[in-house]
Jmol script that loads the backbone (N, CA, C; Angstrom):
load data "model"
ATOM      1  N   UNK A   1       1.126  21.294   4.697  1.00  0.00           N
ATOM      2  CA  UNK A   1      -0.142  21.658   3.831  1.00  0.00           C
ATOM      3  C   UNK A   1      -0.975  20.606   3.523  1.00  0.00           C
ATOM      4  N   UNK A   2      -2.099  20.168   3.966  1.00  0.00           N
ATOM      5  CA  UNK A   2      -3.103  18.984   3.819  1.00  0.00           C
ATOM      6  C   UNK A   2      -4.053  19.111   3.023  1.00  0.00           C
ATOM      7  N   UNK A   3      -4.151  20.203   2.460  1.00  0.00           N
ATOM      8  CA  UNK A   3      -4.926  20.485   1.242  1.00  0.00           C
ATOM      9  C   UNK A   3      -5.490  19.514   0.378  1.00  0.00           C
ATOM     10  N   UNK A   4      -4.134  18.260  -0.229  1.00  0.00           N
ATOM     11  CA  UNK A   4      -4.380  17.228  -0.810  1.00  0.00           C
ATOM     12  C   UNK A   4      -4.139  16.263   0.216  1.00  0.00           C
ATOM     13  N   UNK A   5      -5.432  15.465   0.246  1.00  0.00           N
ATOM     14  CA  UNK A   5      -5.095  14.516   1.319  1.00  0.00           C
ATOM     15  C   UNK A   5      -5.180  12.938   0.653  1.00  0.00           C
ATOM     16  N   UNK A   6      -4.512  12.802  -0.265  1.00  0.00           N
ATOM     17  CA  UNK A   6      -4.627  11.904  -1.128  1.00  0.00           C
ATOM     18  C   UNK A   6      -3.037  11.057  -0.924  1.00  0.00           C
ATOM     19  N   UNK A   7      -3.050   9.836  -1.210  1.00  0.00           N
ATOM     20  CA  UNK A   7      -1.652   9.415  -1.164  1.00  0.00           C
ATOM     21  C   UNK A   7      -1.748   8.077  -2.024  1.00  0.00           C
ATOM     22  N   UNK A   8      -0.901   8.010  -2.784  1.00  0.00           N
ATOM     23  CA  UNK A   8      -0.876   6.818  -3.777  1.00  0.00           C
ATOM     24  C   UNK A   8       0.790   5.995  -3.797  1.00  0.00           C
ATOM     25  N   UNK A   9       0.599   4.954  -3.386  1.00  0.00           N
ATOM     26  CA  UNK A   9       1.884   4.191  -3.395  1.00  0.00           C
ATOM     27  C   UNK A   9       2.018   3.139  -4.337  1.00  0.00           C
ATOM     28  N   UNK A  10       3.347   2.943  -4.831  1.00  0.00           N
ATOM     29  CA  UNK A  10       3.348   2.239  -5.969  1.00  0.00           C
ATOM     30  C   UNK A  10       4.782   1.494  -5.773  1.00  0.00           C
ATOM     31  N   UNK A  11       4.882   0.301  -5.665  1.00  0.00           N
ATOM     32  CA  UNK A  11       5.961  -0.802  -5.229  1.00  0.00           C
ATOM     33  C   UNK A  11       6.316  -1.786  -6.052  1.00  0.00           C
ATOM     34  N   UNK A  12       7.375  -2.534  -5.942  1.00  0.00           N
ATOM     35  CA  UNK A  12       7.665  -3.918  -6.851  1.00  0.00           C
ATOM     36  C   UNK A  12       8.422  -4.659  -5.788  1.00  0.00           C
ATOM     37  N   UNK A  13       8.343  -5.843  -6.133  1.00  0.00           N
ATOM     38  CA  UNK A  13       9.425  -6.871  -5.366  1.00  0.00           C
ATOM     39  C   UNK A  13      10.646  -7.160  -6.828  1.00  0.00           C
ATOM     40  N   UNK A  14      11.617  -6.673  -6.903  1.00  0.00           N
ATOM     41  CA  UNK A  14      12.436  -6.875  -7.751  1.00  0.00           C
ATOM     42  C   UNK A  14      13.101  -8.224  -7.751  1.00  0.00           C
ATOM     43  N   UNK A  15      13.246  -8.914  -6.723  1.00  0.00           N
ATOM     44  CA  UNK A  15      13.988 -10.088  -6.382  1.00  0.00           C
ATOM     45  C   UNK A  15      13.231 -11.342  -7.060  1.00  0.00           C
ATOM     46  N   UNK A  16      11.831 -11.197  -7.288  1.00  0.00           N
ATOM     47  CA  UNK A  16      11.113 -12.600  -7.480  1.00  0.00           C
ATOM     48  C   UNK A  16      11.112 -12.779  -9.108  1.00  0.00           C
ATOM     49  N   UNK A  17      11.237 -14.140  -9.518  1.00  0.00           N
ATOM     50  CA  UNK A  17      11.820 -14.539 -10.832  1.00  0.00           C
ATOM     51  C   UNK A  17      10.498 -14.099 -11.954  1.00  0.00           C
ATOM     52  N   UNK A  18       9.733 -14.520 -11.289  1.00  0.00           N
ATOM     53  CA  UNK A  18       8.012 -14.661 -12.255  1.00  0.00           C
ATOM     54  C   UNK A  18       7.372 -13.307 -11.648  1.00  0.00           C
ATOM     55  N   UNK A  19       7.563 -11.814 -12.111  1.00  0.00           N
ATOM     56  CA  UNK A  19       6.544 -10.922 -11.846  1.00  0.00           C
ATOM     57  C   UNK A  19       5.079 -11.240 -11.771  1.00  0.00           C
ATOM     58  N   UNK A  20       4.583 -11.893 -12.631  1.00  0.00           N
ATOM     59  CA  UNK A  20       3.148 -12.219 -12.691  1.00  0.00           C
ATOM     60  C   UNK A  20       2.475 -12.623 -11.646  1.00  0.00           C
ATOM     61  N   UNK A  21       3.457 -13.742 -10.978  1.00  0.00           N
ATOM     62  CA  UNK A  21       3.238 -14.336 -10.038  1.00  0.00           C
ATOM     63  C   UNK A  21       2.896 -13.584  -8.371  1.00  0.00           C
ATOM     64  N   UNK A  22       3.505 -12.603  -8.544  1.00  0.00           N
ATOM     65  CA  UNK A  22       3.769 -12.096  -7.368  1.00  0.00           C
ATOM     66  C   UNK A  22       2.515 -11.538  -6.625  1.00  0.00           C
ATOM     67  N   UNK A  23       2.510 -11.461  -5.244  1.00  0.00           N
ATOM     68  CA  UNK A  23       0.700 -11.032  -4.708  1.00  0.00           C
ATOM     69  C   UNK A  23       1.579  -9.906  -3.811  1.00  0.00           C
ATOM     70  N   UNK A  24       0.389  -9.126  -3.505  1.00  0.00           N
ATOM     71  CA  UNK A  24       0.932  -7.836  -2.456  1.00  0.00           C
ATOM     72  C   UNK A  24      -0.366  -7.575  -1.531  1.00  0.00           C
ATOM     73  N   UNK A  25       0.325  -7.239  -0.322  1.00  0.00           N
ATOM     74  CA  UNK A  25      -1.008  -7.093   0.283  1.00  0.00           C
ATOM     75  C   UNK A  25      -0.217  -5.829   1.286  1.00  0.00           C
ATOM     76  N   UNK A  26      -1.195  -4.503   1.694  1.00  0.00           N
ATOM     77  CA  UNK A  26      -1.013  -3.275   2.291  1.00  0.00           C
ATOM     78  C   UNK A  26      -1.385  -3.374   3.580  1.00  0.00           C
ATOM     79  N   UNK A  27      -1.007  -2.426   4.339  1.00  0.00           N
ATOM     80  CA  UNK A  27      -1.273  -1.676   5.553  1.00  0.00           C
ATOM     81  C   UNK A  27      -0.788  -0.650   6.056  1.00  0.00           C
ATOM     82  N   UNK A  28      -1.682   0.446   6.341  1.00  0.00           N
ATOM     83  CA  UNK A  28      -1.531   1.652   6.466  1.00  0.00           C
ATOM     84  C   UNK A  28      -1.915   1.800   8.091  1.00  0.00           C
ATOM     85  N   UNK A  29      -0.653   2.098   8.739  1.00  0.00           N
ATOM     86  CA  UNK A  29      -0.643   1.993  10.468  1.00  0.00           C
ATOM     87  C   UNK A  29      -1.126   3.471  10.690  1.00  0.00           C
ATOM     88  N   UNK A  30      -2.033   3.407  11.468  1.00  0.00           N
ATOM     89  CA  UNK A  30      -2.805   4.908  12.089  1.00  0.00           C
ATOM     90  C   UNK A  30      -4.159   5.317  11.177  1.00  0.00           C
ATOM     91  N   UNK A  31      -4.576   3.939  10.089  1.00  0.00           N
ATOM     92  CA  UNK A  31      -5.353   4.108   9.450  1.00  0.00           C
ATOM     93  C   UNK A  31      -6.497   3.217   9.010  1.00  0.00           C
ATOM     94  N   UNK A  32      -5.473   1.748   8.355  1.00  0.00           N
ATOM     95  CA  UNK A  32      -6.645   0.598   8.386  1.00  0.00           C
ATOM     96  C   UNK A  32      -6.586  -0.284   9.649  1.00  0.00           C
ATOM     97  N   UNK A  33      -7.546  -1.136   9.806  1.00  0.00           N
ATOM     98  CA  UNK A  33      -7.796  -2.068  10.751  1.00  0.00           C
ATOM     99  C   UNK A  33      -7.076  -3.180  10.263  1.00  0.00           C
ATOM    100  N   UNK A  34      -7.061  -3.720   9.360  1.00  0.00           N
ATOM    101  CA  UNK A  34      -6.193  -4.835   9.012  1.00  0.00           C
ATOM    102  C   UNK A  34      -5.576  -4.793   7.586  1.00  0.00           C
ATOM    103  N   UNK A  35      -4.707  -6.000   7.242  1.00  0.00           N
ATOM    104  CA  UNK A  35      -4.192  -6.171   6.075  1.00  0.00           C
ATOM    105  C   UNK A  35      -5.228  -5.977   4.805  1.00  0.00           C
ATOM    106  N   UNK A  36      -4.646  -5.553   4.297  1.00  0.00           N
ATOM    107  CA  UNK A  36      -5.855  -5.645   2.468  1.00  0.00           C
ATOM    108  C   UNK A  36      -5.680  -7.212   2.011  1.00  0.00           C
ATOM    109  N   UNK A  37      -6.717  -7.408   1.203  1.00  0.00           N
ATOM    110  CA  UNK A  37      -6.350  -8.849   0.732  1.00  0.00           C
ATOM    111  C   UNK A  37      -5.119  -8.730  -0.323  1.00  0.00           C
ATOM    112  N   UNK A  38      -4.674 -10.207  -0.428  1.00  0.00           N
ATOM    113  CA  UNK A  38      -3.451 -10.143  -1.487  1.00  0.00           C
ATOM    114  C   UNK A  38      -4.091  -9.880  -2.705  1.00  0.00           C
ATOM    115  N   UNK A  39      -3.037  -9.223  -3.580  1.00  0.00           N
ATOM    116  CA  UNK A  39      -3.589  -8.431  -5.139  1.00  0.00           C
ATOM    117  C   UNK A  39      -2.354  -8.804  -6.033  1.00  0.00           C
ATOM    118  N   UNK A  40      -2.905  -8.589  -7.253  1.00  0.00           N
ATOM    119  CA  UNK A  40      -1.577  -8.532  -8.244  1.00  0.00           C
ATOM    120  C   UNK A  40      -0.811  -7.256  -8.508  1.00  0.00           C
ATOM    121  N   UNK A  41      -1.798  -6.283  -8.005  1.00  0.00           N
ATOM    122  CA  UNK A  41      -1.902  -4.774  -8.277  1.00  0.00           C
ATOM    123  C   UNK A  41      -0.645  -4.192  -7.643  1.00  0.00           C
ATOM    124  N   UNK A  42       0.557  -3.571  -7.881  1.00  0.00           N
ATOM    125  CA  UNK A  42       1.909  -3.257  -7.101  1.00  0.00           C
ATOM    126  C   UNK A  42       1.278  -1.694  -7.191  1.00  0.00           C
ATOM    127  N   UNK A  43       0.254  -1.407  -6.639  1.00  0.00           N
ATOM    128  CA  UNK A  43      -0.062  -0.028  -5.864  1.00  0.00           C
ATOM    129  C   UNK A  43      -1.323  -0.008  -4.924  1.00  0.00           C
ATOM    130  N   UNK A  44      -1.460   0.924  -4.155  1.00  0.00           N
ATOM    131  CA  UNK A  44      -2.467   1.361  -3.292  1.00  0.00           C
ATOM    132  C   UNK A  44      -2.654   2.652  -3.171  1.00  0.00           C
ATOM    133  N   UNK A  45      -3.939   2.936  -3.088  1.00  0.00           N
ATOM    134  CA  UNK A  45      -4.322   4.760  -2.883  1.00  0.00           C
ATOM    135  C   UNK A  45      -5.038   4.708  -1.899  1.00  0.00           C
ATOM    136  N   UNK A  46      -5.023   5.933  -1.205  1.00  0.00           N
ATOM    137  CA  UNK A  46      -5.677   6.094  -0.258  1.00  0.00           C
ATOM    138  C   UNK A  46      -6.152   7.736  -0.396  1.00  0.00           C
ATOM    139  N   UNK A  47      -7.890   8.190   0.063  1.00  0.00           N
ATOM    140  CA  UNK A  47      -8.268   9.121  -0.235  1.00  0.00           C
ATOM    141  C   UNK A  47      -8.715   9.717   1.052  1.00  0.00           C
ATOM    142  N   UNK A  48      -8.825  11.325   0.900  1.00  0.00           N
ATOM    143  CA  UNK A  48      -9.608  11.623   2.342  1.00  0.00           C
ATOM    144  C   UNK A  48      -8.943  11.726   3.475  1.00  0.00           C
ATOM    145  N   UNK A  49      -7.355  11.600   3.651  1.00  0.00           N
ATOM    146  CA  UNK A  49      -6.751  11.147   4.729  1.00  0.00           C
ATOM    147  C   UNK A  49      -6.814  12.472   5.799  1.00  0.00           C
ATOM    148  N   UNK A  50      -6.892  12.451   6.907  1.00  0.00           N
ATOM    149  CA  UNK A  50      -6.664  13.335   7.949  1.00  0.00           C
ATOM    150  C   UNK A  50      -5.296  13.307   8.202  1.00  0.00           C
ATOM    151  N   UNK A  51      -4.869  14.579   8.512  1.00  0.00           N
ATOM    152  CA  UNK A  51      -3.814  15.173   8.951  1.00  0.00           C
ATOM    153  C   UNK A  51      -3.278  14.097   9.978  1.00  0.00           C
ATOM    154  N   UNK A  52      -1.934  13.414  10.151  1.00  0.00           N
ATOM    155  CA  UNK A  52      -1.668  12.623  11.541  1.00  0.00           C
ATOM    156  C   UNK A  52      -0.150  11.673  11.011  1.00  0.00           C
ATOM    157  N   UNK A  53       0.150  10.913  11.820  1.00  0.00           N
ATOM    158  CA  UNK A  53       1.514  10.175  11.413  1.00  0.00           C
ATOM    159  C   UNK A  53       0.664   8.952  11.015  1.00  0.00           C
ATOM    160  N   UNK A  54       1.547   8.325   9.930  1.00  0.00           N
ATOM    161  CA  UNK A  54       1.163   6.892   9.300  1.00  0.00           C
ATOM    162  C   UNK A  54       2.428   6.316   8.938  1.00  0.00           C
ATOM    163  N   UNK A  55       2.476   5.051   8.781  1.00  0.00           N
ATOM    164  CA  UNK A  55       3.256   4.055   8.399  1.00  0.00           C
ATOM    165  C   UNK A  55       2.864   3.308   7.285  1.00  0.00           C
ATOM    166  N   UNK A  56       3.235   3.319   6.345  1.00  0.00           N
ATOM    167  CA  UNK A  56       2.640   2.348   5.139  1.00  0.00           C
ATOM    168  C   UNK A  56       3.508   1.100   5.105  1.00  0.00           C
ATOM    169  N   UNK A  57       3.158  -0.315   5.238  1.00  0.00           N
ATOM    170  CA  UNK A  57       3.779  -1.558   5.261  1.00  0.00           C
ATOM    171  C   UNK A  57       3.014  -2.409   3.852  1.00  0.00           C
ATOM    172  N   UNK A  58       3.935  -2.943   3.242  1.00  0.00           N
ATOM    173  CA  UNK A  58       3.400  -3.747   2.110  1.00  0.00           C
ATOM    174  C   UNK A  58       4.440  -5.080   2.474  1.00  0.00           C
ATOM    175  N   UNK A  59       3.506  -6.303   1.980  1.00  0.00           N
ATOM    176  CA  UNK A  59       4.279  -7.563   1.866  1.00  0.00           C
ATOM    177  C   UNK A  59       4.141  -8.010   0.646  1.00  0.00           C
ATOM    178  N   UNK A  60       5.188  -9.191   0.200  1.00  0.00           N
ATOM    179  CA  UNK A  60       4.791  -9.672  -1.027  1.00  0.00           C
ATOM    180  C   UNK A  60       5.107 -11.044  -0.904  1.00  0.00           C
ATOM    181  N   UNK A  61       4.578 -11.983  -1.802  1.00  0.00           N
ATOM    182  CA  UNK A  61       4.558 -13.291  -1.934  1.00  0.00           C
ATOM    183  C   UNK A  61       4.469 -14.011  -3.216  1.00  0.00           C
TER     184      UNK A  61
END
end "model"
wireframe off; spacefill off
backbone 0.3
color backbone group
């Protein structure tokens, strides 16, 4: 059922000592052309996605 075409990902890096210093970037294969800029926000939302196969990737530093 693809009538709700929105996705929201929430993530964490639990092994970092100072969570306030963690930065994330995301990439949705099949949708994004490049990685997102680094951000402190531990979430990413996509709206109006077409049906298809996607792989969500996140990196932390």
